[in-house]
C-alpha positions in Angstrom: -5.1 -7.1 -41.0 -2.6 -10.0 -41.7 -2.7 -10.8 -45.3 -1.5 -14.7 -44.5 -4.4 -15.4 -42.5 -6.2 -15.9 -46.0 -3.6 -18.4 -47.4 -5.2 -21.8 -47.0 -3.0 -24.5 -45.3 -2.2 -27.0 -48.6 -0.6 -29.7 -46.9 -3.2 -29.9 -44.3 -5.9 -29.7 -46.8 -4.1 -32.6 -49.2 -3.8 -34.5 -46.0 -7.7 -33.9 -45.1 -8.8 -34.4 -48.8 -7.3 -37.8 -49.0 -8.7 -39.3 -45.9 -11.7 -39.2 -47.9 -10.5 -39.8 -51.4 -12.9 -42.5 -52.1 -15.8 -40.2 -52.3 -13.9 -37.5 -54.0 -12.4 -39.8 -57.1 -16.3 -41.0 -57.5 -17.4 -37.6 -57.7 -14.9 -36.6 -60.1 -16.0 -39.7 -62.2 -19.8 -39.0 -62.3 -18.6 -35.2 -63.2 -16.6 -36.2 -66.1 -19.0 -38.6 -67.3 -21.9 -35.9 -66.9 -19.8 -33.7 -68.8 -19.0 -36.0 -71.7 -22.4 -37.6 -72.3 -24.5 -34.5 -71.4 -26.3 -36.2 -68.8 -27.5 -33.7 -66.2 -28.4 -36.3 -63.8 -24.7 -37.6 -63.6 -23.5 -33.9 -62.9 -26.2 -33.4 -60.2 -25.1 -36.7 -58.6 -21.5 -35.8 -58.6 -22.5 -32.8 -56.7 -24.2 -34.6 -54.1 -21.2 -36.6 -53.6 -18.8 -33.3 -53.6 -21.1 -32.3 -50.9 -21.2 -35.4 -48.7 -17.2 -35.0 -49.0 -17.3 -31.9 -47.4 -19.8 -32.5 -45.0 -17.6 -35.6 -44.0 -14.5 -33.2 -43.8 -16.7 -31.0 -41.3 -17.8 -33.7 -39.0 -14.1 -34.7 -38.9 -13.2 -31.3 -37.7 -15.8 -31.1 -34.8 -14.9 -34.3 -33.8 -11.5 -33.4 -33.4 -12.2 -30.5 -31.6 -14.2 -32.6 -29.3 -11.1 -35.1 -28.7 -8.9 -32.1 -27.8 -11.2 -30.9 -25.2 -12.0 -34.2 -23.8 -8.1 -34.7 -23.7 -7.3 -31.2 -21.9 -10.2 -32.6 -19.2 -8.3 -35.7 -18.6 -4.9 -34.2 -18.3 -6.3 -32.4 -15.4 -8.0 -35.3 -14.0 -4.5 -37.3 -14.3 -2.7 -34.3 -12.8 -5.1 -34.8 -9.7 -4.7 -38.3 -9.7 -1.2 -38.0 -9.6 -1.2 -35.7 -6.6 -3.2 -37.9 -4.9 -1.1 -41.1 -5.6 2.0 -39.2 -4.2 0.0 -37.9 -0.9 0.3 -34.7 -1.6 -3.7 -33.9 -1.2 -3.1 -35.1 2.3 -0.5 -33.3 3.1 -2.3 -29.7 1.8 -5.0 -30.6 3.8 -3.1 -30.3 7.1 -1.8 -27.0 5.9 -4.0 -24.3 7.8 -2.7 -21.8 5.3 -5.4 -21.2 2.7 -3.7 -23.0 -0.5 -4.4 -23.8 -3.7 -3.0 -25.7 -6.5 -3.3 -24.6 -10.5 -1.6 -25.6 -13.6 0.4 -23.6 -16.2 -3.1 -22.5 -17.9 -4.2 -21.1 -14.3 -6.7 -23.6 -14.1 -7.6 -24.8 -10.4 -6.9 -28.7 -9.5 -7.3 -28.6 -5.7 -8.1 -26.0 -3.0 -7.3 -26.9 0.5 -10.1 -26.8 3.6 -8.7 -23.4 4.7 -9.2 -21.9 1.1 -12.5 -23.3 1.4 -13.4 -21.9 4.4 -11.8 -18.2 4.0 -13.1 -17.5 0.3 -15.6 -20.4 -0.4 -15.8 -23.6 -2.6 -13.9 -23.0 -5.7 -15.0 -25.6 -8.4 -12.1 -27.8 -10.0 -11.4 -27.0 -13.6 -12.3 -23.3 -13.3 -9.4 -20.2 -13.8 -8.2 -18.8 -11.2 -9.5 -15.3 -12.2 -13.2 -16.3 -11.9 -12.1 -16.1 -8.2 -9.4 -13.5 -7.8 -9.8 -10.5 -10.0 -6.8 -8.7 -8.3 -4.9 -7.5 -11.4 -1.5 -8.0 -9.4 -2.3 -11.7 -8.1 -2.9 -12.5 -12.0 0.4 -10.5 -13.1 2.1 -12.5 -10.4 0.5 -15.6 -11.6 2.0 -15.3 -15.1 5.5 -13.8 -13.9 6.0 -17.1 -11.9 4.7 -19.5 -14.7 7.1 -17.6 -17.0 10.0 -17.4 -14.6 9.8 -20.6 -12.7 10.7 -18.6 -9.6 8.4 -18.0 -6.7 7.1 -14.5 -5.8 5.1 -12.9 -3.3 2.7 -9.5 -2.9 0.6 -8.0 -0.4 -3.4 -8.4 -1.0 -6.1 -6.5 0.6 -9.8 -7.1 0.9 -12.4 -5.2 2.1 -15.7 -7.3 2.1 -17.2 -8.5 4.4 -14.3 -6.7 6.5 -11.0 -5.3 5.8 -8.4 -8.5 5.6 -4.6 -8.1 4.7 -2.8 -11.3 3.2 1.1 -12.1 1.9 0.3 -14.2 -1.4 2.7 -16.3 -2.4 2.9 -18.3 -5.5 5.9 -21.0 -6.4 6.4 -23.7 -8.4 5.3 -27.2 -7.4 7.4 -30.3 -8.6 5.3 -33.2 -8.9 6.9 -37.2 -9.4 5.6 -38.8 -13.1 5.1 -35.0 -14.4 6.8 -33.3 -16.9 6.0 -29.8 -16.3 5.4 -28.4 -12.4 2.3 -27.0 -11.2 1.9 -24.3 -9.0 1.0 -23.5 -5.4 -0.5 -20.2 -4.0 -0.6 -19.7 -0.4 -2.3 -17.0 1.5 -0.9 -15.7 5.2 -3.3 -13.2 7.3 -1.4 -10.6 8.4 -4.6 -8.8 9.2 -3.8 -8.3 12.8 -0.4 -7.5 12.2 -1.6 -4.6 10.2 -4.5 -3.8 12.9 -1.8 -3.7 15.7 0.8 -1.2 13.8 -2.0 1.1 13.2 -3.4 1.0 16.7 0.2 1.7 18.2 0.6 4.9 15.6 -2.9 6.0 16.4 -2.5 5.7 20.3 0.9 7.5 20.4 -0.7 10.2 18.2 -4.0 10.7 20.1 -2.5 9.9 23.5 0.3 12.8 23.1 -2.1 15.1 21.7 -4.6 14.7 24.5 -2.2 14.1 27.4 -0.2 17.2 26.7 -2.8 19.5 28.3 -3.2 18.3 31.3 0.2 17.4 32.0 1.3 20.9 31.5 -1.0 21.9 33.7 -0.1 19.5 36.3 3.2 20.2 36.0 2.8 23.9 36.4 0.5 23.5 39.5 3.2 21.0 41.1 6.1 24.0 40.5 3.7 26.4 42.0 3.0 24.5 45.0 6.8 23.9 45.5 7.7 27.8 44.9 5.2 30.9 45.5 2.2 28.9 47.2 4.6 26.6 49.6 3.3 28.1 52.3 -0.3 29.0 51.3 -3.2 26.2 52.4 -5.9 28.1 50.6 -4.1 27.8 47.5 -2.5 24.5 48.1 -6.6 23.2 48.3 -7.6 24.5 45.3 -4.6 23.4 43.4 -4.7 19.8 44.7 -8.5 19.7 43.6 -7.6 21.4 39.9 -4.8 18.4 39.8 -7.0 15.4 41.0 -9.4 16.6 38.2 -6.7 16.5 35.7 -5.4 13.2 36.9 -8.9 11.7 36.5 -9.3 12.8 33.3 -5.8 11.5 31.8 -7.1 7.9 33.7 -10.4 8.1 31.9 -8.7 9.2 28.6 -6.2 6.0 29.1 -9.2 3.8 29.6 -10.9 5.0 26.4 -8.1 4.5 24.3 -7.0 1.0 25.7 -11.3 0.2 25.2 -10.8 1.2 21.7 -7.8 -0.8 21.0 -9.1 -3.9 22.2 -12.5 -3.3 20.1 -10.6 -2.8 16.9 -8.6 -5.8 17.7 -11.5 -8.3 17.7 -13.7 -6.0 15.1 -13.8 -8.8 12.4 -15.5 -11.2 15.1 -19.1 -10.9 15.1 -20.7 -12.3 18.6 -22.6 -15.4 18.9 -24.8 -14.8 22.0 -28.3 -13.6 22.1 -28.7 -10.8 24.4 -32.2 -9.3 25.8 -32.6 -5.7 25.4 -34.9 -4.7 28.2 -32.6 -6.0 31.0 -29.7 -4.3 29.6 -31.6 -1.1 29.2 -33.3 -1.0 32.9 -29.4 -1.8 34.1 -27.9 1.4 32.3 -30.9 3.5 33.4 -30.3 2.5 37.4 -26.6 2.8 37.1 -26.8 6.2 35.8 -29.5 7.5 38.3 -27.2 9.2 40.3 -25.7 11.2 37.6 -29.1 12.0 36.0 -30.1 13.4 39.7 -27.5 15.7 40.0 -28.2 17.1 36.4 -32.0 17.1 37.7 -32.7 14.8 34.3 -35.4 12.4 34.3 -34.6 9.6 32.0 -37.6 7.4 30.9 -37.8 3.8 29.5 -40.1 2.6 27.1 -40.3 -1.0 26.6 -42.5 -3.6 24.7 -44.3 -6.6 25.9 -42.5 -9.3 25.5 -38.7 -10.4 25.2 -36.6 -8.5 22.5 -33.5 -10.2 21.9 -30.6 -9.3 19.5 -27.3 -11.2 18.8 -24.3 -9.6 20.5 -22.2 -9.5 23.6 -24.0 -8.1 26.9 -21.3 -6.1 28.4 -20.6 -4.2 25.1 -24.2 -3.3 24.4 -24.1 -2.2 28.0 -21.1 -0.1 27.0 -22.9 1.3 24.2 -26.3 2.2 26.0 -24.4 3.8 28.9 -22.4 6.4 26.4 -25.5 7.2 24.5 -27.5 7.6 27.6 -25.0 9.6 29.5 -24.2 12.1 26.6 -27.9 12.6 26.3 -28.3 13.5 29.7 -24.8 15.5 30.0 -25.4 17.8 26.3 -29.5 17.5 26.8 -29.3 18.9 30.4 -31.6 21.9 29.5 -34.5 19.9 28.2 -34.4 17.7 31.7 -35.9 14.6 30.1 -34.1 11.7 28.1 -36.6 9.0 26.7 -35.3 5.6 25.8 -37.4 3.7 23.5 -37.1 0.0 22.6 -39.2 -1.1 19.4 -39.3 -3.9 17.2 -41.1 -3.5 13.8 -40.6 -6.0 10.6 -38.0 -7.7 11.8 -35.7 -5.1 12.9 -34.9 -4.0 16.5 -34.3 -0.3 17.3 -33.2 1.6 20.6 -33.8 5.1 20.5 -32.1 7.6 22.8 -34.0 11.1 22.6 -33.3 14.4 24.3 -34.6 17.5 24.3 -31.4 19.7 24.5 -30.3 22.5 21.9 -29.5 19.9 19.5 -26.3 19.6 16.7 -25.8 21.8 13.6 -25.9 19.7 10.7 -22.4 20.0 9.6 -21.1 18.5 12.7 -23.3 15.4 12.6 -21.3 13.6 10.3 -18.2 13.7 11.8 -20.0 12.7 15.6 -18.0 9.2 15.7 -14.6 10.3 14.7 -11.8 10.3 17.5 -11.5 13.2 19.5 -14.0 15.0 17.3 -15.9 17.8 19.6 -18.7 20.1 18.7 -17.8 22.5 21.5 -14.1 21.7 22.9 -14.9 23.9 26.3 -18.5 22.3 26.6 -16.9 19.1 26.1 -14.1 19.0 28.3 -16.1 21.1 30.8 -18.5 18.1 31.2 -15.5 15.5 31.3 -15.6 14.0 27.9 -12.7 12.3 26.4 -13.8 12.6 22.7 -13.8 8.9 22.3 -17.1 7.8 23.6 -19.2 8.0 20.4 -15.9 6.3 18.7 -16.2 3.5 20.7 -20.0 2.9 20.3 -19.6 3.1 16.4 -16.6 0.0 16.6 -19.0 -2.1 19.3 -21.9 -1.8 16.6 -19.7 -2.4 13.7 -18.7 -5.4 15.4 -22.4 -6.3 15.9 -23.2 -5.5 12.5 -25.4 -2.8 13.9 -26.0 0.9 12.3 -25.8 4.3 15.0 -28.5 6.7 13.2 -28.3 10.3 14.5 -31.4 12.6 13.9 -30.9 16.5 15.1 -32.5 19.9 14.9 -31.0 22.9 16.4 -33.3 24.3 19.6 -35.1 20.8 19.2 -33.0 18.0 20.5 -31.2 15.3 19.7 -31.7 11.5 18.8 -29.6 8.2 18.8 -30.9 5.4 17.2 -29.1 2.1 17.3 -30.3 -0.1 14.6 -29.9 -4.0 14.6 
């Protein structure tokens, strides 16, 4: 510990005592008189006046602290008044980038409507760290204040959804003010990042999944041009296989494009109300031919009265088409698929249950991954692309809903959509 902390500031102390010299002189006179005359009451009276003098000094210190706090508040108000006089508030209100203005202490003076919309209302006079706790933003703020030069960083937020911003801080010179204020702006680049990620994922996934059917098509074409040039029976067989491979590639491209479109609007929650009973009835009817070919009976269990959720009808149709089609294909052995719509305690659920072979526990957590298959051969024989449940997960994430999977080997599988 620094020993200088115990050394009193004698000039300041003398100045403060001089301000109360009337009480101090009277106290000294009474104390001296008490000492010479031996009168205890004079000594006590002198002590009383000494105590009063020090109480006055303490009250003076408290008043000085209150005056300093009031002056700081008044300075912040004065800064805001200067900005308003300069017309700066009106200018920043019109900017669509979230923007905040703060002083050299990091105290917020102003935020525009775009900042209020994205980050919520922040009370003027609070420190920026009350809202943005990122060490990178706070370090950049200190560096900009110290150097006087603009700085920018990339900042990510993950709630309620992932967003990426370019955060820039620059000095802001205000007329009639000696020291600058500082402007912090947020430029949302989430869409750019999502597009970049989509491009890289599309290239990687498409190249991997398209390689096999393309190689198969190339082999059959070479055979038809060579040894099977005049073999009508081989040509018919090879052309049927080529049609299947081309159809599979078409389905794969359609699913990849659908997944890409969903990722672009993942952070935009739907606002329409959709009644689920007609949606489930439409899906059951559209899949009736497939269920008939597989000899599977699809049964609907609907409650009395309408059941509505907030969502987008076409996307919900896609969700239940994928789930019911999978139940028909992979639960074909059970010959029965139950689709149950229920509402309880304010929660809406749609359960799709099959009586098939079930799924081993180690596979369940990974079912919604892209191109993940419990059995590659079984999936390809049933014309699956490995993207159906990934699409379901993305749609439900946008609808703020959950997919719950329960399965026991040999007992069947239940996929539950919970809104």
